[in-house]
Each structure stands twice: as C-alpha cells, then as structure tokens.
C-alpha positions as CSV (number, residue, x, y, z in Angstrom):
1,M,4.3,-6.1,-38.1
2,V,4.4,-8.3,-35.6
3,L,5.4,-11.0,-38.7
4,V,8.4,-8.3,-39.4
5,Q,9.3,-7.6,-36.1
6,F,9.2,-12.4,-35.6
7,F,11.5,-11.9,-39.1
8,M,13.8,-8.9,-37.1
9,F,14.2,-11.5,-34.3
10,Y,15.7,-14.3,-36.4
11,L,18.5,-11.9,-38.5
12,L,19.6,-10.2,-34.7
13,K,20.5,-13.0,-34.0
14,D,23.9,-14.0,-34.7
15,Q,24.9,-9.9,-34.7
16,S,26.8,-7.1,-32.2
17,W,25.7,-5.8,-29.8
18,M,25.5,-2.6,-31.6
19,V,23.6,-3.9,-34.3
20,V,21.3,-5.0,-31.9
21,I,20.6,-1.6,-29.7
22,I,20.3,0.2,-33.2
23,A,18.3,-2.0,-34.9
24,A,15.7,-2.1,-31.4
25,Y,16.7,2.2,-31.3
26,C,15.3,2.3,-35.3
27,F,13.2,-0.5,-36.0
28,G,11.9,-2.3,-32.8
29,G,10.8,0.7,-31.3
30,V,8.3,2.4,-33.9
31,I,7.0,-1.1,-34.6
32,N,6.2,-1.8,-31.4
33,H,4.9,1.2,-30.6
34,S,3.0,0.3,-33.8
35,L,1.4,-2.3,-32.4
36,M,0.4,-0.7,-29.0
37,L,-1.4,1.2,-30.6
38,A,-2.7,-1.1,-32.8
39,I,-4.0,-3.1,-28.9
40,H,-5.5,0.2,-28.3
41,E,-7.7,0.1,-31.6
42,I,-8.6,-3.6,-31.0
43,A,-9.7,-3.0,-27.5
44,H,-12.4,-1.1,-28.9
45,N,-13.4,-4.1,-31.3
46,L,-12.4,-2.4,-34.3
47,A,-10.7,-5.4,-35.7
48,F,-13.0,-8.0,-36.3
49,G,-16.1,-6.0,-34.6
50,H,-18.4,-5.7,-31.9
51,A,-20.1,-9.0,-33.2
52,R,-16.8,-10.6,-32.3
53,P,-14.6,-10.0,-29.7
54,M,-13.0,-13.2,-28.7
55,A,-11.5,-12.5,-32.6
56,N,-10.8,-9.3,-31.3
57,K,-9.0,-10.8,-28.0
58,I,-7.2,-13.3,-30.1
59,L,-5.9,-10.7,-32.1
60,G,-4.7,-8.8,-29.5
61,M,-3.0,-11.8,-28.1
62,F,-0.8,-12.0,-30.8
63,A,0.3,-8.2,-31.6
64,N,1.0,-8.2,-28.0
65,L,4.2,-11.1,-28.8
66,P,7.1,-8.7,-29.9
67,I,6.2,-6.2,-26.8
68,G,7.6,-8.9,-24.4
69,L,4.8,-8.1,-21.3
70,P,1.7,-9.5,-21.7
71,F,-0.8,-6.8,-21.0
72,S,-3.0,-6.5,-24.0
73,V,-5.8,-8.4,-22.1
74,T,-5.8,-6.7,-19.5
75,F,-5.4,-3.4,-20.8
76,K,-8.7,-3.5,-22.1
77,F,-10.3,-4.6,-19.0
78,Y,-8.9,-1.0,-17.8
79,H,-9.1,1.2,-21.2
80,L,-12.9,0.7,-21.7
81,E,-13.0,2.4,-18.1
82,H,-10.9,5.0,-18.7
83,H,-13.1,6.4,-21.4
84,R,-15.9,6.2,-18.9
85,Y,-14.4,7.8,-15.9
86,Q,-11.7,9.9,-17.5
87,G,-9.9,12.1,-15.1
88,D,-11.4,10.1,-12.1
89,E,-8.0,9.4,-9.8
90,K,-9.6,6.1,-8.8
91,L,-11.0,4.5,-12.3
92,D,-8.8,6.1,-14.7
93,T,-5.8,4.4,-14.5
94,D,-4.5,6.7,-16.9
95,I,-3.7,8.8,-14.8
96,P,0.1,8.7,-13.2
97,T,-0.6,8.1,-9.1
98,Y,-0.1,11.1,-6.7
99,V,3.0,9.0,-5.2
100,E,4.5,9.1,-8.9
101,A,4.2,12.1,-9.6
102,K,6.1,13.4,-5.9
103,L,8.7,10.5,-6.7
104,F,9.5,11.8,-10.5
105,C,9.1,15.4,-10.5
106,T,12.5,16.2,-11.4
107,T,13.8,16.5,-15.2
108,F,15.9,13.4,-14.2
109,G,12.8,11.2,-11.8
110,K,11.2,12.2,-15.6
111,F,13.3,10.6,-17.2
112,V,13.4,7.7,-15.1
113,W,9.2,7.7,-14.9
114,L,9.5,7.9,-19.3
115,V,12.2,4.7,-19.5
116,L,9.2,2.6,-16.9
117,Q,6.6,3.9,-18.3
118,P,5.5,0.3,-19.6
119,L,6.0,-0.9,-16.3
120,F,3.6,1.8,-14.7
121,Y,0.9,1.8,-17.3
122,A,1.4,-2.1,-16.5
123,F,0.6,-2.6,-13.2
124,R,-0.4,1.0,-12.1
125,P,-4.8,-0.9,-12.9
126,V,-3.6,-4.0,-10.2
127,V,-2.1,-1.4,-7.5
128,T,-4.7,1.2,-7.9
129,Y,-7.8,-0.8,-9.3
130,P,-7.4,-4.7,-8.9
131,K,-10.1,-6.7,-10.7
132,P,-10.3,-10.3,-10.1
133,V,-7.5,-11.8,-13.1
134,T,-9.3,-13.6,-15.5
135,R,-8.7,-17.1,-17.6
136,L,-8.4,-15.0,-20.6
137,E,-5.9,-12.5,-19.2
138,L,-4.2,-16.0,-17.5
139,L,-3.8,-17.5,-20.8
140,N,-2.5,-14.3,-22.3
141,T,0.3,-14.3,-20.4
142,A,0.8,-17.8,-20.4
143,I,0.9,-17.4,-24.6
144,Q,3.5,-14.1,-23.7
145,M,6.3,-15.8,-21.7
146,S,6.1,-19.3,-23.6
147,F,7.0,-16.8,-26.4
148,N,9.3,-15.0,-25.0
149,V,11.2,-18.2,-24.1
150,F,10.5,-18.8,-27.3
151,I,12.5,-16.1,-28.8
152,Y,15.2,-16.7,-26.2
153,Y,15.5,-20.4,-27.2
154,Y,15.7,-20.5,-30.6
155,C,16.9,-16.8,-31.5
156,G,19.5,-16.6,-28.1
157,T,20.1,-13.8,-26.1
158,Y,20.5,-10.5,-29.0
159,P,16.3,-11.2,-30.2
160,A,15.8,-10.8,-26.4
161,V,17.7,-8.0,-26.0
162,Q,15.4,-6.0,-29.0
163,L,12.7,-6.9,-27.3
164,I,13.2,-5.2,-23.8
165,F,14.9,-2.5,-25.3
166,S,12.4,-2.0,-27.9
167,L,9.6,-1.7,-25.8
168,F,11.4,0.1,-22.6
169,I,14.0,1.8,-24.0
170,V,12.5,3.1,-27.5
171,S,9.0,3.2,-27.9
172,H,7.9,5.2,-25.1
173,L,11.0,7.7,-25.2
174,R,9.1,8.6,-28.9
175,A,5.8,8.7,-27.8
176,G,5.7,12.0,-26.9
177,C,1.5,11.5,-25.2
178,F,4.3,9.9,-22.4
179,I,5.4,13.7,-21.9
180,G,3.4,16.0,-19.6
C-alpha cells in the first residue's frame, strides 16, 4: 500500500486540482485508513512478532510515510496503555477530553472535530498524559518530515496536497469508529 501511494504521488504531479481531490478522496483516503489500521496491528508487534520489536517499529515508520504526520512510534507508546486502562480518563488517551466534548457538541462542531481528528488523536496524548520524547520518536519525526519535503520537492504541490487531504478530510470522514 505504501508503494502504491508513492506511485500515486508521482502520477498526480501534473494533474489538475480536481483530479488530485478526487484521487485523495477515492484512493488516498482508503489507503491511508488501511495504513493506519496496519500501524495499529504493527504496534501490537503482529508484523514480525514480539521477538523482533525493532523490525516492527521500522515497518511502522515506513507505513507512516504516506500519512504525513509522524505518529507510529508515539502511537505505540500510548496505544498499549489504551488497552490496559480503557475508560480511564487520564491514562486512556483514546478518549476525547472534557474540553473536546464541550467545544464540539453541536452537529457542526462534531463535523469540525471529525475533520481535525488526526490532530486531536496525535496531540491529545502528549497534552493530557505527557511522556518524555524518545529517540525513536525523534527519528520517526525526522524521517516523516524529510519524506514530506521530498514529496513536495520532487513531485510538487499536488501530491503534497493529496497527502494532506487524504489524511485530514478523507481518512477520518470515512471512519465511522470516530462518530459517536
């Protein structure tokens, strides 16, 4: 899926905005959602098993590339605690905060929350239950940001827009698990 998304970035470099948006909606969002699910499974060491955790982390960083935000390493740190402490308002960072619940309680507010869900999901843990940043998280960030710059530099604006649009608009508007 990652390589297919890379190929799409290349194909979209000379296309119109309309083609880019349609590709992001019909194609990029589906792939990104699949990659997020793969990163979830990789976080549980299901790709290479528990005996090879570093291989799982590297694969997670690779699967993270088309998504645009560096989250695979940090996700693992917090996600395993989500399973252990489900429902705990402090330790289960998958639960929206009280502030989120109050700010986004209208229909339009819920739509805005849904569109911005990748940001909330990425930053909620580091705000509500901060942990020291690790070298692997810094590596994940450096790799991801380098990749994003690479896509923009070699493929142009349209693939960069497709990357962002696939993440913020499509992948979570399709994900019914976030609608409560």
